[in-house]
N, CA and C atoms of all chains as a GROMACS GRO file, in nm:
protein
  621
    1MET      N    1  10.047  13.175   9.025
    1MET     CA    2  10.090  13.135   8.900
    1MET      C    3  10.169  13.010   8.907
    2SER      N    4  10.128  12.925   8.981
    2SER     CA    5  10.201  12.782   8.987
    2SER      C    6  10.154  12.694   8.887
    3SER      N    7  10.237  12.605   8.841
    3SER     CA    8  10.199  12.496   8.742
    3SER      C    9  10.121  12.385   8.831
    4SER      N   10  10.130  12.396   8.950
    4SER     CA   11  10.075  12.288   9.025
    4SER      C   12   9.917  12.320   9.050
    5PRO      N   13   9.825  12.223   9.012
    5PRO     CA   14   9.690  12.257   9.025
    5PRO      C   15   9.648  12.247   9.180
    6SER      N   16   9.716  12.171   9.251
    6SER     CA   17   9.685  12.172   9.399
    6SER      C   18   9.820  12.141   9.470
    7ASN      N   19   9.823  12.154   9.599
    7ASN     CA   20   9.945  12.128   9.664
    7ASN      C   21   9.944  11.969   9.680
    8PRO      N   22  10.050  11.911   9.622
    8PRO     CA   23  10.057  11.758   9.626
    8PRO      C   24  10.081  11.708   9.762
    9LEU      N   25  10.150  11.787   9.847
    9LEU     CA   26  10.177  11.736   9.979
    9LEU      C   27  10.108  11.832  10.081
   10PRO      N   28   9.987  11.824  10.091
   10PRO     CA   29   9.905  11.913  10.178
   10PRO      C   30   9.950  11.910  10.326
   11MET      N   31  10.000  11.793  10.354
   11MET     CA   32  10.033  11.770  10.499
   11MET      C   33  10.163  11.856  10.530
   12LEU      N   34  10.236  11.907  10.419
   12LEU     CA   35  10.353  11.983  10.449
   12LEU      C   36  10.330  12.125  10.420
   13SER      N   37  10.208  12.172  10.417
   13SER     CA   38  10.174  12.300  10.388
   13SER      C   39  10.187  12.396  10.504
   14GLY      N   40  10.224  12.348  10.621
   14GLY     CA   41  10.226  12.424  10.734
   14GLY      C   42  10.116  12.399  10.833
   15GLU      N   43  10.021  12.315  10.787
   15GLU     CA   44   9.912  12.290  10.876
   15GLU      C   45   9.960  12.192  10.986
   16PRO      N   46   9.932  12.204  11.104
   16PRO     CA   47   9.972  12.101  11.201
   16PRO      C   48   9.925  11.963  11.162
   17VAL      N   49  10.010  11.865  11.181
   17VAL     CA   50   9.974  11.731  11.141
   17VAL      C   51   9.969  11.642  11.264
   18PRO      N   52   9.853  11.585  11.292
   18PRO     CA   53   9.843  11.508  11.408
   18PRO      C   54   9.926  11.384  11.397
   19VAL      N   55   9.997  11.362  11.503
   19VAL     CA   56  10.089  11.239  11.507
   19VAL      C   57  10.013  11.132  11.595
   20ALA      N   58   9.958  11.038  11.542
   20ALA     CA   59   9.878  10.945  11.619
   20ALA      C   60   9.970  10.826  11.667
   21ALA      N   61  10.066  10.789  11.579
   21ALA     CA   62  10.139  10.675  11.611
   21ALA      C   63  10.292  10.705  11.619
   22PRO      N   64  10.374  10.622  11.684
   22PRO     CA   65  10.516  10.652  11.686
   22PRO      C   66  10.571  10.647  11.549
   23VAL      N   67  10.680  10.719  11.525
   23VAL     CA   68  10.741  10.714  11.396
   23VAL      C   69  10.782  10.577  11.337
   24GLU      N   70  10.815  10.497  11.432
   24GLU     CA   71  10.857  10.361  11.381
   24GLU      C   72  10.746  10.283  11.304
   25GLN      N   73  10.621  10.321  11.349
   25GLN     CA   74  10.511  10.245  11.292
   25GLN      C   75  10.465  10.298  11.162
   26THR      N   76  10.466  10.433  11.153
   26THR     CA   77  10.414  10.490  11.028
   26THR      C   78  10.513  10.587  10.977
   27ASN      N   79  10.516  10.606  10.852
   27ASN     CA   80  10.602  10.715  10.795
   27ASN      C   81  10.517  10.810  10.710
   28PRO      N   82  10.456  10.904  10.771
   28PRO     CA   83  10.362  10.985  10.702
   28PRO      C   84  10.411  11.063  10.589
   29ILE      N   85  10.541  11.109  10.603
   29ILE     CA   86  10.614  11.178  10.481
   29ILE      C   87  10.625  11.094  10.366
   30ARG      N   88  10.677  10.974  10.399
   30ARG     CA   89  10.711  10.877  10.281
   30ARG      C   90  10.572  10.840  10.216
   31GLU      N   91  10.468  10.819  10.300
   31GLU     CA   92  10.339  10.778  10.237
   31GLU      C   93  10.286  10.888  10.166
   32ALA      N   94  10.296  11.018  10.207
   32ALA     CA   95  10.239  11.133  10.139
   32ALA      C   96  10.309  11.150  10.004
   33ILE      N   97  10.445  11.124  10.001
   33ILE     CA   98  10.528  11.143   9.891
   33ILE      C   99  10.484  11.034   9.781
   34ALA      N  100  10.472  10.916   9.831
   34ALA     CA  101  10.430  10.793   9.734
   34ALA      C  102  10.282  10.816   9.690
   35GLN      N  103  10.205  10.872   9.776
   35GLN     CA  104  10.063  10.910   9.723
   35GLN      C  105  10.064  11.017   9.620
   36ALA      N  106  10.144  11.116   9.642
   36ALA     CA  107  10.156  11.235   9.542
   36ALA      C  108  10.200  11.177   9.409
   37ILE      N  109  10.316  11.082   9.407
   37ILE     CA  110  10.365  11.027   9.290
   37ILE      C  111  10.257  10.942   9.217
   38ALA      N  112  10.183  10.873   9.296
   38ALA     CA  113  10.070  10.788   9.241
   38ALA      C  114   9.960  10.860   9.178
   39GLU      N  115   9.937  10.986   9.239
   39GLU     CA  116   9.805  11.055   9.199
   39GLU      C  117   9.826  11.164   9.100
   40HIS      N  118   9.955  11.188   9.064
   40HIS     CA  119   9.977  11.296   8.961
   40HIS      C  120  10.042  11.236   8.842
   41LYS      N  121   9.990  11.265   8.733
   41LYS     CA  122  10.049  11.205   8.616
   41LYS      C  123  10.186  11.240   8.584
   42VAL      N  124  10.217  11.361   8.607
   42VAL     CA  125  10.352  11.415   8.593
   42VAL      C  126  10.384  11.502   8.718
   43ILE      N  127  10.486  11.470   8.798
   43ILE     CA  128  10.508  11.540   8.918
   43ILE      C  129  10.665  11.559   8.923
   44LEU      N  130  10.700  11.681   8.957
   44LEU     CA  131  10.844  11.720   8.978
   44LEU      C  132  10.878  11.758   9.109
   45PHE      N  133  10.973  11.688   9.175
   45PHE     CA  134  11.028  11.717   9.300
   45PHE      C  135  11.157  11.806   9.269
   46MET      N  136  11.151  11.931   9.333
   46MET     CA  137  11.255  12.025   9.287
   46MET      C  138  11.291  12.116   9.401
   47LYS      N  139  11.397  12.197   9.382
   47LYS     CA  140  11.444  12.298   9.487
   47LYS      C  141  11.376  12.423   9.448
   48GLY      N  142  11.291  12.476   9.530
   48GLY     CA  143  11.210  12.596   9.492
   48GLY      C  144  11.085  12.554   9.431
   49THR      N  145  11.039  12.660   9.359
   49THR     CA  146  10.904  12.638   9.285
   49THR      C  147  10.935  12.665   9.139
   50PRO      N  148  10.825  12.621   9.056
   50PRO     CA  149  10.847  12.646   8.904
   50PRO      C  150  10.868  12.791   8.872
   51ASP      N  151  10.803  12.886   8.950
   51ASP     CA  152  10.826  13.027   8.930
   51ASP      C  153  10.945  13.078   8.983
   52ALA      N  154  11.002  13.016   9.084
   52ALA     CA  155  11.114  13.056   9.162
   52ALA      C  156  11.218  12.944   9.195
   53PRO      N  157  11.275  12.881   9.091
   53PRO     CA  158  11.360  12.756   9.117
   53PRO      C  159  11.479  12.812   9.200
   54ALA      N  160  11.520  12.715   9.297
   54ALA     CA  161  11.634  12.757   9.380
   54ALA      C  162  11.756  12.694   9.336
   55CYS      N  163  11.756  12.634   9.222
   55CYS     CA  164  11.884  12.564   9.173
   55CYS      C  165  11.879  12.559   9.023
   56GLY      N  166  12.001  12.563   8.965
   56GLY     CA  167  12.001  12.560   8.826
   56GLY      C  168  11.952  12.427   8.756
   57PHE      N  169  11.975  12.327   8.829
   57PHE     CA  170  11.928  12.195   8.772
   57PHE      C  171  11.772  12.186   8.770
   58SER      N  172  11.712  12.242   8.879
   58SER     CA  173  11.567  12.244   8.886
   58SER      C  174  11.525  12.339   8.781
   59ALA      N  175  11.577  12.446   8.765
   59ALA     CA  176  11.536  12.552   8.669
   59ALA      C  177  11.533  12.496   8.530
   60ARG      N  178  11.640  12.420   8.494
   60ARG     CA  179  11.649  12.364   8.362
   60ARG      C  180  11.538  12.265   8.331
   61THR      N  181  11.511  12.181   8.428
   61THR     CA  182  11.410  12.086   8.432
   61THR      C  183  11.270  12.143   8.403
   62VAL      N  184  11.246  12.241   8.483
   62VAL     CA  185  11.116  12.312   8.473
   62VAL      C  186  11.108  12.375   8.334
   63ALA      N  187  11.224  12.433   8.283
   63ALA     CA  188  11.210  12.493   8.149
   63ALA      C  189  11.178  12.388   8.046
   64ALA      N  190  11.229  12.264   8.055
   64ALA     CA  191  11.199  12.171   7.945
   64ALA      C  192  11.060  12.135   7.958
   65LEU      N  193  11.000  12.120   8.081
   65LEU     CA  194  10.861  12.089   8.090
   65LEU      C  195  10.768  12.194   8.037
   66GLN      N  196  10.807  12.320   8.066
   66GLN     CA  197  10.730  12.431   8.021
   66GLN      C  198  10.741  12.443   7.881
   67GLU      N  199  10.855  12.411   7.810
   67GLU     CA  200  10.881  12.425   7.676
   67GLU      C  201  10.776  12.325   7.600
   68LEU      N  202  10.755  12.210   7.666
   68LEU     CA  203  10.667  12.110   7.598
   68LEU      C  204  10.520  12.142   7.641
   69ASP      N  205  10.501  12.239   7.723
   69ASP     CA  206  10.364  12.274   7.757
   69ASP      C  207  10.298  12.160   7.834
   70VAL      N  208  10.375  12.082   7.903
   70VAL     CA  209  10.319  11.968   7.985
   70VAL      C  210  10.272  12.015   8.114
   71PRO      N  211  10.146  11.990   8.160
   71PRO     CA  212  10.102  12.022   8.293
   71PRO      C  213  10.167  11.934   8.388
   72PHE      N  214  10.222  11.984   8.503
   72PHE     CA  215  10.288  11.904   8.597
   72PHE      C  216  10.269  11.969   8.749
   73ALA      N  217  10.259  11.871   8.840
   73ALA     CA  218  10.257  11.908   8.978
   73ALA      C  219  10.403  11.930   9.023
   74ALA      N  220  10.428  12.024   9.120
   74ALA     CA  221  10.560  12.044   9.158
   74ALA      C  222  10.565  12.039   9.312
   75VAL      N  223  10.661  11.981   9.375
   75VAL     CA  224  10.689  11.984   9.510
   75VAL      C  225  10.822  12.037   9.544
   76ASP      N  226  10.820  12.137   9.637
   76ASP     CA  227  10.955  12.200   9.669
   76ASP      C  228  11.006  12.116   9.790
   77ILE      N  229  11.125  12.067   9.776
   77ILE     CA  230  11.182  11.977   9.877
   77ILE      C  231  11.248  12.057   9.978
   78LEU      N  232  11.273  12.183   9.957
   78LEU     CA  233  11.349  12.254  10.064
   78LEU      C  234  11.294  12.285  10.192
   79PRO      N  235  11.176  12.299  10.208
   79PRO     CA  236  11.115  12.335  10.337
   79PRO      C  237  11.144  12.234  10.452
   80ASP      N  238  11.152  12.108  10.418
   80ASP     CA  239  11.183  12.004  10.521
   80ASP      C  240  11.276  11.901  10.472
   81PRO      N  241  11.402  11.884  10.530
   81PRO     CA  242  11.499  11.792  10.474
   81PRO      C  243  11.440  11.648  10.478
   82ARG      N  244  11.336  11.619  10.548
   82ARG     CA  245  11.284  11.482  10.542
   82ARG      C  246  11.220  11.455  10.407
   83ILE      N  247  11.178  11.549  10.330
   83ILE     CA  248  11.117  11.524  10.204
   83ILE      C  249  11.208  11.458  10.107
   84ARG      N  250  11.334  11.522  10.108
   84ARG     CA  251  11.444  11.472  10.013
   84ARG      C  252  11.481  11.338  10.062
   85GLN      N  253  11.498  11.318  10.189
   85GLN     CA  254  11.541  11.188  10.246
   85GLN      C  255  11.442  11.067  10.212
   86GLU      N  256  11.326  11.106  10.228
   86GLU     CA  257  11.220  11.002  10.202
   86GLU      C  258  11.203  10.973  10.044
   87LEU      N  259  11.204  11.084   9.974
   87LEU     CA  260  11.202  11.069   9.831
   87LEU      C  261  11.306  10.987   9.781
   88SER      N  262  11.427  11.010   9.816
   88SER     CA  263  11.543  10.942   9.773
   88SER      C  264  11.531  10.786   9.813
   89ALA      N  265  11.470  10.767   9.928
   89ALA     CA  266  11.459  10.631   9.972
   89ALA      C  267  11.351  10.558   9.883
   90ILE      N  268  11.258  10.623   9.840
   90ILE     CA  269  11.155  10.566   9.758
   90ILE      C  270  11.210  10.540   9.615
   91SER      N  271  11.283  10.642   9.561
   91SER     CA  272  11.314  10.639   9.430
   91SER      C  273  11.456  10.579   9.394
   92ASN      N  274  11.530  10.556   9.504
   92ASN     CA  275  11.674  10.509   9.480
   92ASN      C  276  11.740  10.597   9.388
   93TRP      N  277  11.732  10.743   9.416
   93TRP     CA  278  11.784  10.832   9.326
   93TRP      C  279  11.836  10.938   9.420
   94PRO      N  280  11.972  10.971   9.411
   94PRO     CA  281  12.021  11.062   9.523
   94PRO      C  282  12.006  11.213   9.496
   95THR      N  283  11.972  11.261   9.372
   95THR     CA  284  11.984  11.398   9.343
   95THR      C  285  11.847  11.457   9.323
   96ILE      N  286  11.843  11.598   9.331
   96ILE     CA  287  11.724  11.664   9.296
   96ILE      C  288  11.749  11.755   9.184
   97PRO      N  289  11.666  11.773   9.084
   97PRO     CA  290  11.523  11.738   9.083
   97PRO      C  291  11.508  11.585   9.043
   98GLN      N  292  11.396  11.535   9.062
   98GLN     CA  293  11.340  11.412   9.025
   98GLN      C  294  11.198  11.433   8.954
   99LEU      N  295  11.190  11.370   8.826
   99LEU     CA  296  11.066  11.382   8.754
   99LEU      C  297  11.000  11.248   8.747
  100PHE      N  298  10.874  11.249   8.781
  100PHE     CA  299  10.801  11.114   8.774
  100PHE      C  300  10.683  11.139   8.672
  101ALA      N  301  10.657  11.032   8.604
  101ALA     CA  302  10.539  11.026   8.514
  101ALA      C  303  10.480  10.883   8.518
  102GLY      N  304  10.343  10.898   8.542
  102GLY     CA  305  10.274  10.769   8.550
  102GLY      C  306  10.321  10.677   8.666
  103GLY      N  307  10.370  10.741   8.776
  103GLY     CA  308  10.413  10.669   8.884
  103GLY      C  309  10.567  10.613   8.881
  104GLU      N  310  10.631  10.649   8.765
  104GLU     CA  311  10.765  10.597   8.741
  104GLU      C  312  10.869  10.705   8.745
  105LEU      N  313  10.985  10.692   8.793
  105LEU     CA  314  11.094  10.785   8.784
  105LEU      C  315  11.132  10.796   8.631
  106VAL      N  316  11.134  10.920   8.584
  106VAL     CA  317  11.176  10.934   8.455
  106VAL      C  318  11.326  10.977   8.452
  107GLY      N  319  11.361  11.056   8.553
  107GLY     CA  320  11.504  11.076   8.567
  107GLY      C  321  11.531  11.219   8.639
  108GLY      N  322  11.660  11.247   8.655
  108GLY     CA  323  11.694  11.371   8.710
  108GLY      C  324  11.720  11.472   8.596
  109CYS      N  325  11.784  11.591   8.624
  109CYS     CA  326  11.800  11.698   8.526
  109CYS      C  327  11.868  11.649   8.400
  110ASP      N  328  11.982  11.562   8.413
  110ASP     CA  329  12.064  11.526   8.302
  110ASP      C  330  11.968  11.446   8.196
  111ILE      N  331  11.903  11.351   8.255
  111ILE     CA  332  11.823  11.258   8.177
  111ILE      C  333  11.708  11.332   8.108
  112VAL      N  334  11.633  11.426   8.194
  112VAL     CA  335  11.522  11.493   8.134
  112VAL      C  336  11.572  11.576   8.024
  113ILE      N  337  11.676  11.650   8.034
  113ILE     CA  338  11.728  11.740   7.931
  113ILE      C  339  11.775  11.651   7.805
  114GLU      N  340  11.848  11.542   7.840
  114GLU     CA  341  11.884  11.457   7.724
  114GLU      C  342  11.749  11.408   7.644
  115MET      N  343  11.656  11.369   7.714
  115MET     CA  344  11.526  11.322   7.651
  115MET      C  345  11.457  11.431   7.583
  116TYR      N  346  11.462  11.559   7.646
  116TYR     CA  347  11.403  11.672   7.576
  116TYR      C  348  11.479  11.696   7.451
  117GLU      N  349  11.601  11.689   7.452
  117GLU     CA  350  11.682  11.720   7.319
  117GLU      C  351  11.664  11.622   7.212
  118SER      N  352  11.642  11.494   7.258
  118SER     CA  353  11.625  11.393   7.156
  118SER      C  354  11.477  11.369   7.114
  119GLY      N  355  11.392  11.443   7.198
  119GLY     CA  356  11.242  11.444   7.146
  119GLY      C  357  11.180  11.318   7.218
  120GLU      N  358  11.239  11.258   7.312
  120GLU     CA  359  11.179  11.143   7.382
  120GLU      C  360  11.089  11.194   7.502
  121LEU      N  361  11.119  11.309   7.545
  121LEU     CA  362  11.054  11.350   7.673
  121LEU      C  363  10.903  11.368   7.657
  122ALA      N  364  10.856  11.426   7.538
  122ALA     CA  365  10.716  11.438   7.519
  122ALA      C  366  10.647  11.304   7.531
  123GLN      N  367  10.706  11.215   7.462
  123GLN     CA  368  10.654  11.081   7.454
  123GLN      C  369  10.641  11.016   7.587
  124ALA      N  370  10.744  11.032   7.675
  124ALA     CA  371  10.752  10.975   7.802
  124ALA      C  372  10.647  11.029   7.889
  125LEU      N  373  10.606  11.151   7.870
  125LEU     CA  374  10.502  11.213   7.958
  125LEU      C  375  10.364  11.209   7.916
  126LEU      N  376  10.338  11.147   7.802
  126LEU     CA  377  10.199  11.132   7.753
  126LEU      C  378  10.110  11.053   7.856
  127MET      N  379  13.872  11.767   9.980
  127MET     CA  380  13.801  11.811   9.869
  127MET      C  381  13.834  11.722   9.746
  128ALA      N  382  13.749  11.683   9.669
  128ALA     CA  383  13.773  11.587   9.558
  128ALA      C  384  13.817  11.657   9.439
  129SER      N  385  13.898  11.601   9.355
  129SER     CA  386  13.942  11.663   9.227
  129SER      C  387  13.869  11.587   9.116
  130ALA      N  388  13.866  11.642   9.001
  130ALA     CA  389  13.803  11.571   8.882
  130ALA      C  390  13.876  11.435   8.867
  131GLU      N  391  14.013  11.444   8.881
  131GLU     CA  392  14.096  11.318   8.875
  131GLU      C  393  14.052  11.210   8.964
  132ASP      N  394  14.032  11.249   9.092
  132ASP     CA  395  13.988  11.156   9.188
  132ASP      C  396  13.849  11.095   9.140
  133ILE      N  397  13.762  11.168   9.109
  133ILE     CA  398  13.620  11.131   9.065
  133ILE      C  399  13.640  11.036   8.942
  134ARG      N  400  13.727  11.064   8.848
  134ARG     CA  401  13.753  10.976   8.737
  134ARG      C  402  13.806  10.843   8.775
  135GLN      N  403  13.908  10.843   8.870
  135GLN     CA  404  13.957  10.725   8.908
  135GLN      C  405  13.862  10.640   8.983
  136ARG      N  406  13.791  10.690   9.061
  136ARG     CA  407  13.691  10.622   9.144
  136ARG      C  408  13.586  10.547   9.052
  137ILE      N  409  13.541  10.624   8.948
  137ILE     CA  410  13.441  10.570   8.860
  137ILE      C  411  13.506  10.456   8.780
  138GLU      N  412  13.621  10.479   8.731
  138GLU     CA  413  13.686  10.371   8.654
  138GLU      C  414  13.727  10.239   8.731
  139ALA      N  415  13.755  10.270   8.860
  139ALA     CA  416  13.797  10.154   8.948
  139ALA      C  417  13.672  10.073   8.984
  140ALA      N  418  13.550  10.142   8.998
  140ALA     CA  419  13.432  10.077   9.047
  140ALA      C  420  13.362  10.005   8.942
  141ILE      N  421  13.357  10.062   8.817
  141ILE     CA  422  13.275  10.003   8.708
  141ILE      C  423  13.364   9.932   8.617
  142PRO      N  424  13.370   9.810   8.612
  142PRO     CA  425  13.471   9.738   8.519
  142PRO      C  426  13.454   9.787   8.376
  143GLY      N  427  13.573   9.816   8.318
  143GLY     CA  428  13.584   9.860   8.180
  143GLY      C  429  13.543  10.002   8.148
  144ALA      N  430  13.506  10.076   8.262
  144ALA     CA  431  13.460  10.208   8.230
  144ALA      C  432  13.567  10.302   8.197
  145SER      N  433  13.547  10.407   8.110
  145SER     CA  434  13.628  10.517   8.090
  145SER      C  435  13.555  10.644   8.130
  146ALA      N  436  13.613  10.734   8.190
  146ALA     CA  437  13.528  10.843   8.230
  146ALA      C  438  13.612  10.973   8.204
  147GLU      N  439  13.537  11.078   8.156
  147GLU     CA  440  13.608  11.213   8.143
  147GLU      C  441  13.524  11.300   8.252
  148VAL      N  442  13.601  11.360   8.337
  148VAL     CA  443  13.535  11.437   8.441
  148VAL      C  444  13.598  11.571   8.442
  149GLU      N  445  13.495  11.671   8.466
  149GLU     CA  446  13.542  11.817   8.461
  149GLU      C  447  13.473  11.875   8.603
  150ASP      N  448  13.560  11.948   8.657
  150ASP     CA  449  13.514  12.030   8.784
  150ASP      C  450  13.469  12.155   8.725
  151TYR      N  451  13.340  12.175   8.706
  151TYR     CA  452  13.294  12.286   8.628
  151TYR      C  453  13.284  12.424   8.707
  152THR      N  454  13.295  12.418   8.832
  152THR     CA  455  13.309  12.546   8.905
  152THR      C  456  13.454  12.573   8.960
  153GLY      N  457  13.528  12.457   8.960
  153GLY     CA  458  13.669  12.479   9.015
  153GLY      C  459  13.668  12.469   9.171
  154GLY      N  460  13.539  12.443   9.225
  154GLY     CA  461  13.538  12.442   9.370
  154GLY      C  462  13.552  12.300   9.435
  155GLY      N  463  13.573  12.201   9.346
  155GLY     CA  464  13.587  12.064   9.411
  155GLY      C  465  13.455  12.001   9.462
  156ASP      N  466  13.337  12.051   9.411
  156ASP     CA  467  13.222  11.996   9.456
  156ASP      C  468  13.109  11.992   9.343
  157HIS      N  469  13.136  12.039   9.236
  157HIS     CA  470  13.048  12.035   9.115
  157HIS      C  471  13.122  11.983   9.000
  158PHE      N  472  13.071  11.856   8.964
  158PHE     CA  473  13.149  11.780   8.852
  158PHE      C  474  13.047  11.744   8.744
  159ARG      N  475  13.113  11.729   8.634
  159ARG     CA  476  13.036  11.680   8.516
  159ARG      C  477  13.114  11.568   8.454
  160ALA      N  478  13.047  11.459   8.440
  160ALA     CA  479  13.122  11.338   8.394
  160ALA      C  480  13.054  11.265   8.271
  161THR      N  481  13.131  11.232   8.189
  161THR     CA  482  13.083  11.144   8.078
  161THR      C  483  13.154  11.011   8.095
  162VAL      N  484  13.059  10.910   8.106
  162VAL     CA  485  13.115  10.779   8.138
  162VAL      C  486  13.076  10.682   8.031
  163THR      N  487  13.172  10.614   7.975
  163THR     CA  488  13.149  10.510   7.876
  163THR      C  489  13.183  10.373   7.931
  164ALA      N  490  13.099  10.277   7.930
  164ALA     CA  491  13.114  10.146   7.980
  164ALA      C  492  13.029  10.040   7.918
  165ALA      N  493  13.086   9.928   7.887
  165ALA     CA  494  13.017   9.815   7.828
  165ALA      C  495  12.907   9.772   7.940
  166ALA      N  496  12.942   9.787   8.058
  166ALA     CA  497  12.842   9.749   8.174
  166ALA      C  498  12.709   9.820   8.156
  167PHE      N  499  12.699   9.921   8.088
  167PHE     CA  500  12.580   9.995   8.075
  167PHE      C  501  12.482   9.933   7.971
  168ASP      N  502  12.550   9.846   7.885
  168ASP     CA  503  12.477   9.776   7.781
  168ASP      C  504  12.347   9.716   7.836
  169GLY      N  505  12.242   9.727   7.780
  169GLY     CA  506  12.112   9.665   7.806
  169GLY      C  507  12.042   9.731   7.925
  170ARG      N  508  12.107   9.847   7.987
  170ARG     CA  509  12.044   9.905   8.101
  170ARG      C  510  11.977  10.042   8.068
  171SER      N  511  11.862  10.079   8.135
  171SER     CA  512  11.808  10.209   8.108
  171SER      C  513  11.912  10.324   8.150
  172ARG      N  514  11.871  10.442   8.095
  172ARG     CA  515  11.943  10.549   8.147
  172ARG      C  516  11.950  10.570   8.296
  173ILE      N  517  11.834  10.543   8.354
  173ILE     CA  518  11.822  10.557   8.494
  173ILE      C  519  11.924  10.457   8.574
  174GLU      N  520  11.921  10.333   8.523
  174GLU     CA  521  12.003  10.232   8.576
  174GLU      C  522  12.158  10.267   8.556
  175GLN      N  523  12.179  10.321   8.433
  175GLN     CA  524  12.316  10.364   8.415
  175GLN      C  525  12.366  10.468   8.511
  176HIS      N  526  12.281  10.572   8.526
  176HIS     CA  527  12.316  10.678   8.619
  176HIS      C  528  12.329  10.629   8.762
  177ARG      N  529  12.234  10.529   8.802
  177ARG     CA  530  12.246  10.472   8.942
  177ARG      C  531  12.377  10.406   8.952
  178LEU      N  532  12.426  10.332   8.858
  178LEU     CA  533  12.552  10.264   8.869
  178LEU      C  534  12.658  10.355   8.906
  179VAL      N  535  12.671  10.484   8.849
  179VAL     CA  536  12.765  10.574   8.872
  179VAL      C  537  12.744  10.642   9.010
  180TYR      N  538  12.618  10.684   9.034
  180TYR     CA  539  12.598  10.743   9.172
  180TYR      C  540  12.635  10.652   9.280
  181GLU      N  541  12.614  10.521   9.258
  181GLU     CA  542  12.637  10.423   9.365
  181GLU      C  543  12.784  10.427   9.405
  182VAL      N  544  12.869  10.468   9.312
  182VAL     CA  545  13.015  10.471   9.345
  182VAL      C  546  13.046  10.567   9.464
  183PHE      N  547  12.965  10.668   9.470
  183PHE     CA  548  12.976  10.774   9.564
  183PHE      C  549  12.878  10.777   9.692
  184GLY      N  550  12.781  10.709   9.685
  184GLY     CA  551  12.686  10.682   9.795
  184GLY      C  552  12.642  10.818   9.842
  185ALA      N  553  12.655  10.831   9.977
  185ALA     CA  554  12.600  10.951  10.048
  185ALA      C  555  12.678  11.077  10.006
  186GLU      N  556  12.792  11.055   9.960
  186GLU     CA  557  12.880  11.175   9.915
  186GLU      C  558  12.796  11.270   9.814
  187ILE      N  559  12.714  11.201   9.735
  187ILE     CA  560  12.628  11.283   9.642
  187ILE      C  561  12.526  11.356   9.717
  188GLY      N  562  12.524  11.484   9.702
  188GLY     CA  563  12.436  11.555   9.780
  188GLY      C  564  12.506  11.608   9.910
  189GLY      N  565  12.616  11.546   9.945
  189GLY     CA  566  12.693  11.596  10.056
  189GLY      C  567  12.816  11.673  10.008
  190GLU      N  568  12.932  11.600  10.023
  190GLU     CA  569  13.058  11.675   9.972
  190GLU      C  570  13.062  11.696   9.826
  191ILE      N  571  13.001  11.606   9.752
  191ILE     CA  572  12.988  11.636   9.610
  191ILE      C  573  12.838  11.691   9.582
  192HIS      N  574  12.834  11.818   9.566
  192HIS     CA  575  12.707  11.882   9.556
  192HIS      C  576  12.636  11.836   9.434
  193ALA      N  577  12.705  11.822   9.323
  193ALA     CA  578  12.642  11.787   9.201
  193ALA      C  579  12.737  11.706   9.120
  194LEU      N  580  12.692  11.600   9.061
  194LEU     CA  581  12.750  11.515   8.962
  194LEU      C  582  12.662  11.497   8.842
  195SER      N  583  12.686  11.578   8.745
  195SER     CA  584  12.609  11.586   8.632
  195SER      C  585  12.659  11.475   8.531
  196LEU      N  586  12.579  11.387   8.490
  196LEU     CA  587  12.620  11.266   8.414
  196LEU      C  588  12.575  11.260   8.272
  197LYS      N  589  12.657  11.204   8.183
  197LYS     CA  590  12.625  11.147   8.058
  197LYS      C  591  12.674  11.007   8.051
  198THR      N  592  12.595  10.913   8.028
  198THR     CA  593  12.648  10.772   8.013
  198THR      C  594  12.616  10.723   7.874
  199GLN      N  595  12.708  10.635   7.833
  199GLN     CA  596  12.703  10.578   7.705
  199GLN      C  597  12.776  10.430   7.708
  200THR      N  598  12.734  10.360   7.607
  200THR     CA  599  12.795  10.231   7.582
  200THR      C  600  12.904  10.246   7.474
  201PRO      N  601  13.011  10.165   7.473
  201PRO     CA  602  13.109  10.187   7.370
  201PRO      C  603  13.053  10.168   7.228
  202SER      N  604  12.941  10.071   7.211
  202SER     CA  605  12.895  10.052   7.080
  202SER      C  606  12.818  10.173   7.028
  203LYS      N  607  12.762  10.258   7.128
  203LYS     CA  608  12.691  10.382   7.103
  203LYS      C  609  12.781  10.482   7.034
  204ILE      N  610  12.904  10.492   7.086
  204ILE     CA  611  12.998  10.583   7.026
  204ILE      C  612  13.042  10.543   6.880
  205GLU      N  613  13.057  10.413   6.854
  205GLU     CA  614  13.095  10.382   6.722
  205GLU      C  615  12.989  10.408   6.618
  206THR      N  616  12.863  10.417   6.651
  206THR     CA  617  12.761  10.441   6.556
  206THR      C  618  12.742  10.591   6.545
  207HIS      N  619  12.801  10.673   6.616
  207HIS     CA  620  12.787  10.822   6.604
  207HIS      C  621  12.877  10.876   6.517
   0.00000   0.00000   0.00000
């Protein structure tokens, strides 16, 4: 019962990932995150899953999206600390959750809730 | 451990003209809620406004400071409310 149609980061699903090049030359996690952001119209990086959020801020953000009935992909950042590290490097945003729409950072929990309450969120996610 | 007062002073010292109200909402010195009013926010998106505040604390956010919930506004915004 996940809101995610597919696993946005299949490489982090537990399948062994072949490492062909030294870490200095490629950054597969960062690339996978950037690709997931580009490929999903609305994608939420959160602690836990939409069905089982592991943090109140993530839970509130999921609730706002579900209230608007917006389909979204979700990535749990908890299984590997490198996800959060690389995500924050890409987004220049230090906290989790982070909501992206159309490849752009919409905001963290505070901004998402503020936009939900003002009615701007639905517009931003179209 | 930081206090709400520390957080307030650091925000006001780092962002010119800012005034902040900070609350330690768990009492544990690591979860804070801040409302920051600054003319420096004028013309900036919400994301940029929040980044300005987060940048005051750098890597402490997510570290010693587990959560810093933000509401940012410009002085002109208050007058119209």
